[in-house]
C-alpha positions as CSV (number, residue, x, y, z in Angstrom):
1,M,237.2,249.4,45.9
2,D,235.7,249.1,42.3
3,E,233.5,252.1,41.6
4,T,230.6,250.5,39.9
5,L,230.7,247.3,42.3
6,A,230.2,250.3,45.0
7,K,227.7,252.1,43.1
8,A,225.5,248.9,42.6
9,F,225.8,248.1,46.4
10,F,224.7,251.4,47.2
11,A,221.8,251.5,45.0
12,K,220.9,248.1,46.1
13,V,220.7,248.8,49.9
14,V,218.4,251.7,49.0
15,Q,216.0,249.4,47.3
16,S,216.2,246.1,49.7
17,L,216.7,248.6,53.0
18,G,214.7,251.3,52.2
19,F,211.6,250.4,54.1
20,L,214.0,251.3,57.5
21,V,213.5,254.9,56.2
22,S,210.3,254.7,55.0
23,E,208.2,252.6,57.3
24,H,210.5,252.7,60.6
25,G,212.0,256.2,61.1
26,F,215.9,255.6,60.6
27,S,217.9,258.2,58.6
28,E,218.8,258.2,55.0
29,P,221.6,255.9,54.4
30,R,225.2,257.1,54.6
31,F,227.8,255.8,52.6
32,K,231.3,255.3,52.6
33,I,233.8,253.4,50.5
34,D,237.4,252.7,52.1
35,D,239.5,252.0,49.3
36,R,242.5,250.9,51.5
37,I,240.8,247.8,52.3
38,H,238.4,247.5,49.4
39,F,234.8,247.9,51.3
40,A,231.6,250.0,50.3
41,Y,229.6,250.7,53.8
42,A,226.1,251.8,54.1
43,S,224.4,252.9,57.8
44,F,221.3,253.7,59.0
45,E,220.8,255.7,62.3
46,R,218.1,256.3,64.9
47,S,218.2,257.5,68.2
48,H,219.8,254.4,69.8
49,L,220.5,251.8,67.5
50,A,221.9,251.8,63.5
51,L,222.1,249.5,61.0
52,E,225.2,249.1,59.2
53,C,225.8,247.1,55.9
54,S,229.5,246.4,54.0
55,C,230.4,245.0,51.1
56,D,233.7,243.3,51.1
57,Q,235.3,243.5,47.2
58,R,238.2,241.4,48.7
59,D,236.6,238.3,50.5
60,E,233.4,238.9,48.4
61,H,231.2,239.0,51.5
62,V,228.1,241.4,52.4
63,D,227.0,241.5,55.9
64,C,224.7,243.6,58.1
65,H,225.7,244.8,61.8
66,V,222.8,246.1,64.5
67,V,225.1,248.7,66.4
68,R,224.5,250.5,69.3
69,L,224.8,254.0,69.4
70,G,226.0,256.3,71.8
71,V,229.2,256.6,73.9
72,P,229.8,254.0,76.9
73,E,229.6,255.5,80.2
74,N,233.8,254.4,80.6
75,V,236.3,252.4,78.8
76,D,235.1,249.1,81.0
77,A,231.7,249.2,79.7
78,L,233.1,248.3,75.9
79,E,234.6,244.8,77.2
80,R,231.4,244.0,78.5
81,K,230.3,240.6,76.8
82,D,227.0,240.8,78.1
83,R,226.3,243.8,76.6
84,P,227.6,244.1,73.2
85,W,228.0,247.3,71.1
86,R,227.3,245.3,67.8
87,E,226.0,242.2,66.5
88,G,225.7,240.6,63.0
89,V,221.8,240.6,62.0
90,Y,222.2,237.0,61.2
91,Q,223.4,236.5,64.7
92,W,220.6,238.5,66.6
93,V,217.7,236.6,64.6
94,K,219.1,233.2,65.4
95,R,219.6,234.4,69.1
96,H,216.0,235.9,68.8
97,G,214.5,233.0,67.2
98,G,215.1,232.7,63.8
99,R,215.4,229.3,61.9
100,D,217.4,228.3,59.2
101,P,217.3,228.6,56.2
102,L,217.4,232.5,56.5
103,F,220.0,233.1,53.6
104,S,219.1,232.1,49.8
105,R,221.6,229.6,48.2
106,P,222.5,231.1,45.1
107,Q,224.5,228.5,42.8
108,D,227.1,230.0,39.8
109,L,226.8,233.2,40.6
110,S,229.4,236.1,40.3
111,F,229.9,238.0,43.7
112,P,227.9,241.2,41.7
113,E,224.9,239.0,41.4
114,R,225.0,237.8,44.9
115,I,224.7,241.3,46.5
116,P,221.4,241.9,45.8
117,I,220.1,238.3,46.8
118,K,222.1,238.9,50.5
119,L,220.5,242.5,50.9
120,D,217.2,241.2,50.3
121,D,217.7,237.7,52.7
122,Y,219.0,240.5,55.4
123,A,215.7,242.8,54.6
124,E,213.5,239.8,55.1
125,M,215.2,238.7,58.3
126,L,214.8,242.5,59.8
127,K,210.8,242.6,58.7
128,R,210.1,239.0,60.2
129,Y,212.2,238.8,63.5
130,G,213.6,242.4,63.6
131,G,210.9,244.2,65.8
132,P,212.8,245.2,68.5
133,I,215.8,246.8,65.9
134,L,213.4,248.2,63.6
135,A,211.4,249.9,66.9
136,D,215.0,251.3,68.2
137,D,214.8,249.4,71.4
138,P,217.6,250.5,73.6
139,T,217.7,247.0,74.8
140,A,217.7,245.2,71.6
141,L,221.3,243.9,72.4
142,D,220.7,243.1,75.5
């Protein structure tokens, strides 16, 4: 993972999603780089849910997921399709009434230029539609 790109991603995560910490009680973000697959990760946690953002340098893609925390009672629980353990924020918002366009459509920008726009879009989705996620509702992914 390019160090400059990872640093820019991490700085923008703090800028765009810092409201999770200051307004909603999530932890300070944890950052991780996986050089084997050219990914950078940032995650915010509360008691029941986490928000995980990733930056994929090779595919030039930024994504955010809401993740249920905790260990399932048994392995079969991981296979339950009716109670997912992880869902993309965009997919979650669409499932809960969000209407397109939810993403900005920047034209002719480089990947580093698109990163802040995409993170701002995710922040706006959470602010507009993500009440149960922001409230750390343990049923948010049901």
